[in-house]
N, C-alpha and C positions, 0 to 999 in steps of 0.2 A: 631129746625128743625128736622123732623123725616126722617130717611133714607127710601128709596123706598123699597117696599116688592117685591122681584123678583118673588115670587110665583104667583103674579097676572098678569104677563106678558103674552101676547098671544104667540103662538108657533113661529111665524115669528120673533118676537122681541127676544125671547129666543135664536133662532139660531144666530141672528145678535150679540147678546150679547156674545154668546159663541165664535164666530169668533174674536170679539174684545178682549175678555179675553185671547185667545190663542196668539194673536199678542202682547198684553201687556206682557205676560209671556215670549215670545221669546225675546222681547226687553230687559227685565230685566236680563235675563240669557245670553244675547249676549255680555256683556262687558267682557273684559279680566280681570282676577284677578290682583289685585294690591298688590305687596309685602309690608309688613309693614316696618317701620323704625327700629323697635326693637320688640323683643318677650321676654316675661318673664314667668316663671312658678310660679304658686301659690300653687303647690302641687306636689306630686310624680307621679301621673298618667299621661300618655301621653296626655290626653285630658285636663289637667289642665293648660291651656296656655292662655295668653292674648297678642294679637298683638297691638302695639302702632303705631299711625300715628302722625307725628309731625305737629303742626299747622303752616299754612302759614299766612301772614298778610291778613286778610279778612275783609269783610264789617262789620263795627261796632266794630272791634277789635282795641282798643287803642294801639298805638305804644309803645313798651317797657313794656307792661303789660302782665303778664302771662295769658295764655288762659284758658277758662273754660274747664273742662274735660267732654266729652260725653262718657258715657259707653254704648256700643252697644251689645245687645244680638241678635244673629241670630235666624231665624225661621227654619221651616222644620219639624214641628209636633213632636219635641223632638226625632226624629229618626236619627240613626247614618249615614244614607245616605247623610245627609245634615250637612255641617260644616260651619265654619265662612268664608270660601273662597268666597261663593256666595254674601256676603255683603261687601267684600273688596272694590268694587267700591264705595259703599255708604260711607264707612269709609274714603276713600281718598277724596271723594267729600266734606264731612264735614270738614276734615282737611284743604282743600283748602279754606274753608269759615272761617277759623280762629280758629277752635277748636282743642284741643288735643283730640284724639280719642283712646279709649281702646275697642278693639273688643274681646269679651270673648268667649272662647271655654269651653265646659262643657260636662260631660258624658251624653250620650243619649242611647236610646234603639236600639237594644235588648241587654240585659245583657249577659255577657259571658256564653257560654254553651247553649244558646237558639238558635232555628233555625233562620237563617237569611232569608231575604226576598228580593224582587226586589229592585233595586237601581235606581229607577226613580228619577232624580234630581228635579222634580217638585212635587213629592209626591202626585200624583193625582191618576188616575185609575191604577190598576195593569197592568203590561206589558202583552200583548197578545203574543201567540206563533208566530214565524216568518213563520212557515209552516202551511198550512191549515190542519184542522183535517180530518181524513178519512171520517167522516160523516159530510158533509158540513151543514146539517140542525141542527146539535147539536154542538154549540160552546163549546170550551174547557172551563172548569170552571176557574174562575179567581184565580190567585195565591194570597194568602193573603199577606198583607203588614206586615213587621216586627213589633214587639211591639214598642210602643212609650214611650220614657222616661225610667228612672231607679229610682225606689224608694228604698232608700232615696238619692242615689248618685247625681241625677240631682240637687236636692235642696241643698245638702251638698256643691256642687261645686259653685253654685250661691252665697250662703252665704259666703263661704270662699273667693271667688274672690272679692266680693264687699268690704269685710273687709280688704283685702290686698291691694286694689287698690291705696289708697292715697300714700303709701310708694313706691309701685312698679312704679307708674306713674312718680314720681319725680326722681327715680333712672334711669328709662328708657329714659326720655325726658329732665330732668333737671328742677330745681326750677324756672329758668328764663323763661321756656317755658310753664309750666302747673301750674294751681292753683286748687288743689283738693278741696278747700273750695267752689268752684263754680262747683259742679258736677250735671249733668243732666243724668238720666237713660233713655235709649230708647231701643226699640226692636220691631221686626216685627213678627206678627203672634204668634207662640209659644214663640218667644223671647219677644213679648209685654207682654205676661203673666208673664214671668220671671222678667221683669223690674218692673211691678206692684207689684209682690210678694216681690221682694227684698226691695221695699220701705215700705212694710207693716209688716216687721218682728217684730216691737215693739208691734204690735197688737196680735201676736201669744200668746198662753198660755205660762206662765213662765216655764212650764214643757217641752215645745218644745225645741229640741236641736238647733233650728234656732232662738230662741227668742233673741231680743235685748232689753236691759233695757231702752234704749232711742231711739228715731227715728233716722233713718239713716241721716247723715248730708249731705243731697242732696237738691239742689234747687227745684227739681221737677222731674216728669216723663212725657215723651212724648211717648205714646204707639201707635204703628202703626198697625191697623187692628188686635188688640190683641184678644187672646182667654181669655177674661176677666171675663166671667161669665160661670162657669162650668156647671151649671144646664141647661142653654139654649144651650150651646155647645153640651152637651150630647144629649139633645132632638133633636137637628138639625143634629146630626151625623157628626159634624165638623171633617174633616181630618180622616175620616174612623175610628171613635171611638178612636182617640188618647188620649182623656182625660181619658177614662176608663183605657187604657193601662198605662198611666202615673201614675195613682194612684194604680196600681197593680192588677186591675181586679174588676169586679162588686161587689165581696164580700167585698172589702175594701172601697167602696165609702163612706159609712156612717161614718166610723172612720177617714178617711184621708182627705176628702173634706174640713173640717173646717181649716186644716193646709195648704191647697194648693190653695184654690179658692180665687182670689182677691176680688170677690164680697162678700165673707164671712168675709173679713178682713177690715171692714170699721167702722168708719171713720179713716183715717190715719193722717189727718192734714198736708199732703204734697200736694203741688200743682200738679194737674194731668190734662193732656190734652190727649184726644183720637183723633187720626186722622184715618178716615175710609172712604173708597170709597163707594158710594151708590150702585154700581153694582158689588161689591165683591161677587164672587161665590165660594170662598174657605172658608173664615170665614165670615159668613153672618153678615151684619150690625146689625141684631137683637141681636147679642151677645153683641156688644158695647152699644146698646140701653138698654139692660137688666142691664148692669153694671152701666150705668148712672142713671137708676131708683133706683138701690140699693144704690148708693151714695146719691141720694136725700133723700131717706127714712132715711138714717143714718145721715142726716143733713149736708151733704157735697156736694157741686156742683162741677162737673168736667166740663172742657171746652171740648166740642165736636165739632171738625172741620170735617164736612161732605163734602166730595169732590164729587160733582155731576158727574155722568157718568164715574167714576173711579173704576177700579177693584182692585184686591189684590196686584199685583206686581208693579204698577207704584210708589208706596210709597218708594221702594228701588231702583228705576231706576234713576240714575243721569241725564238722558236725558229728564226727564218729568217735567211738571209743578207741578205735585203732589209732587215730591221730593223737589222742591223749596219750596212748602208750608210746608213740614216737617222741612226744615232748618229754616224757619221763626218761626215756633212754638217753636223750640229749642231755638232760639235767645230770645224769649219772657221770657224764664226762666233763660237762662245762663248768660245774661248780666244784 
């Protein structure tokens, strides 16, 4: 099934879709943060933290059996304005469904010493001034967003966190509660990119500092509206040029894209599911379609779960049917 192309919608439909997307966004960010049951460090930097949520007896979870481990990477275009707090309701929701959950923090942009930017929690359009400009006919220029991601620190952190997680999870939650041998990586938006990338490290060049000699011992990846194909994301201007920022600027694209783009790290041999809403106006469904095509060309089929009439944020909103679909897809791999 192919996702709908929003560029073909008439203006009235675009307006209605925009209102719906705004409501979805408000709902997803309207949940109170949920504190973790434990937090552990995987390095010395303040952002090198993992929050752990203890599994409750959930659907499909056999009594007395340690729970699968779901590793969750938050989104936010790899920008520092967004941390793991906004996915804590999703982490708690998955824990309530019988999973041990590890919510990973990592270093994001801008790097120390660079200019900071607006702190819009939805990372959408830049903030507008609260006071009108003197010349009402000449709107104030938009303030630029801060740079996205930090090269190489963002990737250093994801690799280090995933490698440290089996031991950290058992220490934090107990061997009776979590079974790291049944790990599923998941993430939303930019976090979906990180989940896909973390599962593909064995495909990296042996000269890469993030290369694994063997595939990551995970059951699979469930990537939620992921920035999964960098070429299409750059072409579509996803998240205000965040991909180019992540890679260190336009001059670095050719050299760094092969080490960072999930679509360039195929096949992985690891079960992969993409969940994407067909009316997503933050990360276009075209990005996931491009990744699915690249996988097919590489001889590997991904499962693509298209959610009709669903935007970007319901996937992380525990009150939605889309989030229930996410839990179902994780269950297909975890158990």
